C-alpha positions as CSV (number, residue, x, y, z in Angstrom):
1,M,7.4,-31.2,2.4
2,G,5.8,-34.8,3.4
3,E,2.2,-34.9,3.8
4,G,0.9,-33.9,7.3
5,V,3.5,-31.8,7.9
6,F,1.5,-28.6,7.1
7,S,-2.2,-27.8,7.8
8,F,-3.8,-25.4,5.7
9,I,-4.4,-22.2,6.9
10,H,-5.0,-18.5,5.2
11,M,-1.7,-17.1,5.8
12,T,-0.4,-14.0,6.7
13,F,2.4,-12.3,4.6
14,E,4.6,-12.5,7.5
15,Q,4.0,-16.3,8.1
16,I,4.7,-17.2,4.9
17,M,7.8,-15.0,4.8
18,T,9.1,-16.8,8.2
19,E,8.9,-20.4,6.5
20,L,10.4,-19.5,3.4
21,K,13.4,-18.1,5.2
22,R,13.6,-21.4,7.2
23,K,13.4,-23.5,3.8
24,Q,10.1,-24.8,4.5
25,Y,8.5,-24.9,1.4
26,R,4.8,-26.4,0.0
27,P,3.9,-27.6,-2.9
28,V,1.3,-24.7,-3.5
29,Y,1.4,-21.2,-3.2
30,F,-1.9,-19.1,-4.0
31,L,-1.3,-15.7,-4.0
32,M,-4.2,-13.6,-4.5
33,G,-5.6,-9.8,-3.6
34,E,-5.5,-6.5,-4.7
35,E,-1.7,-5.5,-3.6
36,P,0.3,-6.9,-5.7
37,Y,3.7,-5.8,-3.6
38,F,3.2,-8.5,-1.2
39,I,2.5,-11.1,-4.1
40,D,5.6,-10.0,-5.9
41,V,8.0,-10.3,-2.3
42,I,6.8,-14.0,-1.8
43,A,7.0,-14.7,-6.0
44,D,10.5,-13.1,-6.1
45,Y,11.8,-14.6,-2.9
46,I,10.7,-18.6,-4.1
47,A,12.5,-17.2,-7.7
48,E,15.7,-16.1,-6.0
49,N,16.2,-19.0,-2.7
50,A,14.5,-22.2,-3.2
51,L,17.2,-23.5,-5.4
52,P,20.9,-23.2,-6.1
53,E,21.6,-20.7,-9.1
54,Q,23.5,-24.4,-10.7
55,E,19.7,-25.8,-10.5
56,K,17.5,-23.1,-12.0
57,A,18.1,-23.6,-15.6
58,F,16.8,-27.2,-15.4
59,N,14.1,-27.1,-12.8
60,Q,12.9,-23.5,-12.7
61,A,10.0,-22.5,-14.7
62,V,8.5,-18.5,-15.6
63,M,5.0,-18.4,-17.0
64,Y,2.4,-15.7,-17.6
65,G,-0.9,-16.0,-17.6
66,K,-1.5,-14.2,-20.6
67,D,0.0,-16.1,-23.0
68,A,0.0,-19.4,-21.1
69,T,-2.7,-21.9,-21.4
70,V,-3.6,-23.8,-18.1
71,Y,-2.4,-27.4,-19.7
72,A,0.7,-25.9,-20.0
73,V,1.3,-25.1,-16.2
74,L,-0.2,-28.9,-15.3
75,D,2.0,-30.3,-17.4
76,A,5.3,-27.9,-16.0
77,A,4.3,-29.1,-12.3
78,K,3.8,-32.7,-12.9
79,R,7.4,-33.0,-14.0
80,F,10.1,-34.4,-12.1
81,P,13.0,-32.1,-10.9
82,M,16.3,-33.1,-12.6
83,M,19.0,-34.1,-9.9
84,S,17.6,-31.9,-7.3
85,Q,15.2,-32.1,-4.2
86,H,12.8,-29.5,-6.0
87,Q,11.3,-27.7,-9.1
88,V,9.9,-24.2,-9.4
89,V,6.9,-23.5,-11.4
90,I,5.8,-19.9,-11.2
91,V,2.9,-18.3,-12.7
92,K,2.7,-14.7,-13.1
93,E,-1.0,-12.7,-13.7
94,A,-2.6,-15.5,-13.6
95,Q,-5.5,-13.8,-12.8
96,N,-5.3,-13.8,-16.9
97,L,-5.1,-17.5,-17.0
98,K,-8.3,-18.9,-19.0
99,D,-9.6,-22.2,-17.3
100,I,-8.1,-21.6,-14.1
101,D,-10.7,-23.6,-12.4
102,K,-8.9,-26.7,-14.2
103,L,-6.0,-26.4,-11.5
104,Q,-8.5,-27.9,-9.2
105,F,-7.0,-31.5,-10.5
106,Y,-3.3,-30.7,-9.6
107,V,-3.9,-28.9,-6.6
108,E,-6.1,-31.9,-5.4
109,K,-2.8,-33.7,-5.2
110,P,0.2,-31.8,-6.1
111,L,3.5,-33.2,-6.6
112,Q,5.5,-33.0,-3.6
113,S,8.5,-32.5,-5.3
114,T,7.4,-29.3,-7.2
115,I,6.8,-25.8,-5.5
116,L,4.3,-24.1,-7.6
117,V,3.5,-20.4,-7.3
118,I,0.1,-18.9,-8.4
119,S,0.4,-14.9,-8.4
120,H,-3.5,-13.9,-9.0
121,K,-2.8,-10.0,-8.9
122,Y,-5.8,-7.4,-8.1
123,K,-8.5,-9.1,-7.3
124,L,-9.6,-12.6,-5.4
125,L,-9.9,-16.2,-7.0
126,D,-13.7,-16.5,-7.3
127,K,-15.5,-18.8,-4.4
128,R,-17.7,-20.3,-6.2
129,L,-15.0,-22.1,-8.2
130,K,-13.7,-25.6,-7.5
131,L,-10.6,-24.4,-7.3
132,Y,-11.1,-22.4,-4.4
133,K,-13.0,-24.9,-2.3
134,I,-10.3,-27.4,-2.6
135,L,-7.3,-24.4,-1.7
136,D,-9.9,-23.7,1.2
137,K,-9.4,-27.8,2.7
138,S,-5.7,-28.5,1.1
139,K,-3.3,-29.6,3.7
140,D,-0.5,-28.9,0.7
141,A,-1.6,-25.2,-0.2
142,A,-0.8,-21.9,1.2
143,V,-3.4,-19.1,0.2
144,F,-2.4,-15.5,1.0
145,E,-4.6,-12.5,0.3
146,S,-3.0,-9.5,-0.3
147,K,-4.9,-6.6,1.2
148,K,-4.4,-2.8,0.1
149,L,-3.1,-0.8,3.0
150,R,-5.3,1.7,4.4
151,D,-4.0,5.6,4.4
152,Y,-3.5,5.7,8.2
153,Q,-1.6,2.4,8.4
154,L,0.8,3.2,5.9
155,P,3.4,5.5,8.1
156,D,3.6,2.5,10.5
157,W,4.0,0.5,7.6
158,I,7.0,2.7,6.1
159,T,8.3,3.1,9.7
160,A,8.4,-1.0,10.3
161,Y,10.1,-1.1,6.5
162,L,13.0,1.1,7.1
163,T,13.6,-0.2,10.9
164,E,13.9,-3.9,9.3
165,R,16.9,-2.6,7.0
166,G,18.7,-0.9,10.0
167,Y,16.6,3.1,9.6
168,A,14.4,5.1,11.2
169,I,12.3,8.3,9.8
170,V,10.9,10.8,12.0
171,P,7.1,10.6,11.9
172,A,6.4,14.0,9.6
173,A,8.4,12.5,7.3
174,A,6.4,9.1,7.0
175,N,3.5,11.2,6.8
176,L,4.2,13.1,4.4
177,L,5.6,10.1,2.7
178,T,2.4,8.8,2.8
179,E,0.1,11.8,1.3
180,Y,2.3,12.5,-1.4
181,L,3.4,8.7,-2.8
182,G,-0.4,7.0,-2.1
183,A,-0.8,3.5,-1.2
184,E,1.1,2.2,-4.0
185,L,3.7,-0.1,-2.4
186,G,5.8,-0.4,-5.4
187,K,6.2,3.3,-5.6
188,V,6.2,3.7,-1.7
189,T,9.3,1.1,-2.0
190,N,11.0,2.4,-4.6
191,E,11.3,5.8,-3.0
192,L,12.5,4.3,0.3
193,N,15.4,2.9,-1.2
194,K,16.2,6.1,-2.9
195,L,16.3,7.6,0.4
196,M,18.5,4.6,2.0
197,I,21.0,4.7,-0.8
198,T,21.6,8.9,-0.6
199,L,21.6,9.0,2.7
200,P,24.9,10.5,4.1
201,V,27.7,7.6,5.5
202,N,26.4,6.8,9.4
203,E,23.6,8.9,9.0
204,K,20.5,6.2,9.5
205,K,17.4,8.7,10.4
206,V,15.1,10.0,7.5
207,T,14.1,13.4,8.1
208,L,12.0,15.8,6.2
209,E,15.5,17.4,4.8
210,H,15.8,14.4,3.1
211,I,12.6,13.7,1.4
212,E,12.8,17.3,-0.1
213,A,16.2,16.9,-1.2
214,N,16.0,13.8,-2.7
215,I,12.1,13.4,-3.6
216,G,11.4,16.7,-4.4
217,I,8.7,17.2,-1.5
218,S,9.0,20.5,-0.1
219,K,9.4,19.9,3.7
220,D,7.8,23.6,3.9
221,Y,5.1,24.0,1.3
222,N,3.0,20.9,1.3
223,V,-0.7,19.7,2.6
224,F,0.1,18.7,6.1
225,E,1.8,22.2,6.5
226,L,-1.6,23.5,4.9
227,Q,-3.3,21.3,7.4
228,N,-1.5,22.7,10.2
229,A,-2.0,26.2,9.3
230,L,-5.4,25.7,9.0
231,G,-6.2,24.2,11.9
232,G,-4.5,26.9,13.5
233,K,-6.1,29.8,11.6
234,D,-2.4,31.1,10.9
235,V,-3.9,33.2,7.6
236,L,-0.2,34.4,6.5
237,K,1.1,30.7,6.1
238,A,-2.0,29.1,4.9
239,N,-1.8,31.5,2.0
240,R,2.1,31.3,1.6
241,I,1.5,27.8,1.0
242,I,-1.5,27.9,-1.4
243,D,0.5,30.8,-3.1
244,Y,3.1,27.9,-3.7
245,F,0.6,25.5,-4.9
246,A,-0.7,27.9,-7.1
247,R,2.8,28.2,-8.6
248,N,3.7,24.1,-8.8
249,P,0.2,23.0,-9.8
250,G,1.8,19.7,-11.0
251,S,3.2,18.9,-7.6
252,N,0.4,19.8,-5.5
253,P,-2.8,19.1,-7.7
254,M,-6.1,20.8,-6.7
255,V,-8.0,17.6,-6.2
256,M,-5.4,16.0,-3.8
257,V,-5.0,18.9,-1.8
258,I,-9.3,19.1,-1.4
259,M,-9.2,15.3,-0.3
260,S,-6.4,15.6,2.2
261,L,-8.1,18.5,3.6
262,Y,-11.7,17.2,3.5
263,S,-10.1,13.9,5.5
264,Y,-8.4,16.4,7.8
265,F,-11.8,18.0,8.8
266,V,-13.9,15.2,8.8
267,K,-11.6,13.8,11.8
268,I,-11.8,16.9,13.6
269,L,-15.7,17.1,12.9
270,T,-15.5,13.3,14.2
271,Y,-13.4,14.4,17.6
272,H,-16.2,16.7,18.4
273,Y,-18.8,13.7,18.5
274,L,-16.9,11.4,20.4
275,P,-18.5,10.7,23.5
276,D,-14.8,9.2,25.2
277,K,-12.2,11.5,24.0
278,S,-9.7,9.9,25.7
279,Q,-10.3,7.3,22.7
280,A,-9.4,9.7,19.7
281,A,-6.6,8.2,18.7
282,A,-8.2,4.8,17.3
283,A,-11.5,6.4,16.7
284,L,-9.4,9.1,14.1
285,K,-7.0,6.3,13.0
286,I,-4.2,8.7,13.6
287,P,-1.0,8.4,15.7
288,P,-1.8,9.0,19.5
289,F,1.4,12.2,19.3
290,Y,-1.1,14.0,16.7
291,V,-4.1,13.6,18.6
292,K,-3.2,17.2,20.6
293,D,-3.1,19.0,16.9
294,Y,-6.5,17.7,16.6
295,V,-7.7,18.9,19.5
296,A,-6.3,22.9,19.2
297,A,-8.4,22.7,15.8
298,A,-11.2,21.4,17.5
299,R,-11.0,24.5,19.9
300,K,-10.8,27.0,17.1
301,Y,-13.4,25.3,14.7
302,P,-16.5,24.4,15.9
303,A,-18.9,21.7,14.8
304,P,-21.5,23.7,12.6
305,K,-18.3,25.8,11.1
306,I,-16.6,22.5,10.1
307,I,-19.8,21.1,8.7
308,Q,-19.6,24.6,6.4
309,I,-16.1,23.9,5.6
310,I,-16.9,20.6,4.4
311,S,-19.9,22.0,2.4
312,T,-17.2,24.2,1.0
313,L,-14.7,21.5,0.2
314,R,-17.3,19.7,-2.0
315,E,-18.2,22.8,-4.1
316,Y,-14.6,23.6,-4.7
317,D,-14.0,20.0,-5.5
318,L,-17.1,20.4,-8.5
319,K,-15.6,24.1,-9.5
320,S,-12.3,22.4,-10.1
321,K,-14.0,19.9,-12.7
322,G,-15.6,22.5,-14.4
323,V,-19.2,22.3,-12.5
324,G,-20.0,26.2,-12.2
325,N,-16.6,27.1,-13.0
326,S,-15.8,28.8,-16.4
327,S,-12.2,30.5,-16.5
328,A,-10.8,30.8,-12.7
329,S,-7.7,28.4,-12.2
330,A,-7.0,25.8,-10.1
331,G,-4.5,29.0,-7.9
332,D,-7.6,31.3,-7.7
333,L,-9.8,28.5,-6.6
334,M,-7.4,27.5,-3.9
335,R,-7.0,30.6,-2.7
336,E,-11.0,31.4,-2.7
337,M,-11.3,28.3,-1.3
338,T,-8.7,28.7,1.8
339,F,-10.0,32.3,2.2
340,R,-14.0,31.0,3.0
341,I,-12.0,28.0,5.6
342,L,-10.7,30.8,7.3
343,H,-13.4,33.9,7.2
């Protein structure tokens, strides 16, 4: 980690992990942003791999922003390692560290034998602080901004996560997991890890059946199947799914159903007004193999009808929250809403 070996850039997750796996360490890692998953992966990797196990007792310290003072962090970072090339100091939940700007004095000239990791979760460091400005010019600091993935990015991320571990997943299963688990990557990875453990020996592809058996999401009665039924104006199938939702409100809350349908019909409306429909996948932010489903739905639902459907979804969103509705159950509201969408 000699002077001049690294130059400062806002690094990507992949760049940082590549360096770490090559045993290339920087004196300062400032990890910040809305998505805690990537921050935890980097910090945990350093904690587990930067030092041999026998050196950790004397040369590795973990502190928490709520309990530690900035002076304690500075004191720990300035120590020299005991019979080791490096020491590791990790500050978790650093967004709670008072007077964090005072770290500027250390970051200006960090100890080359210390690997200081600052985990600043859920938000960015204030760019007006002197610390940020010094980080921005530092040759020794790796600064990483951990951004939340967008919903449309999650299926590809799930696929990549499994691919790196020698597994595959069918696209419909990746989309179903995205819809039901949301964008909290810690939760998503927990479920993916469970799936990999529970797959039969020599079976390396995750299917809808595996998800139904191990996560409890029905492969036949879910919001994607409802979208397909509505898109194809399959009245019988749509009503069967809605009846299932009504009987299982905990796993299919109305607010989630409405949000998904709203996004679905907005995409169909967007398709209607695309000047170049050959660019539909990019414009709608969907995998190319799903474009045909939106094209088919757009044929069945002209733009004025979709505008009416979007208005209906907003109306029932309010009703689900008690506005203009005093007695109807969520199941009854979803049945009414589905009827108005289809007719």
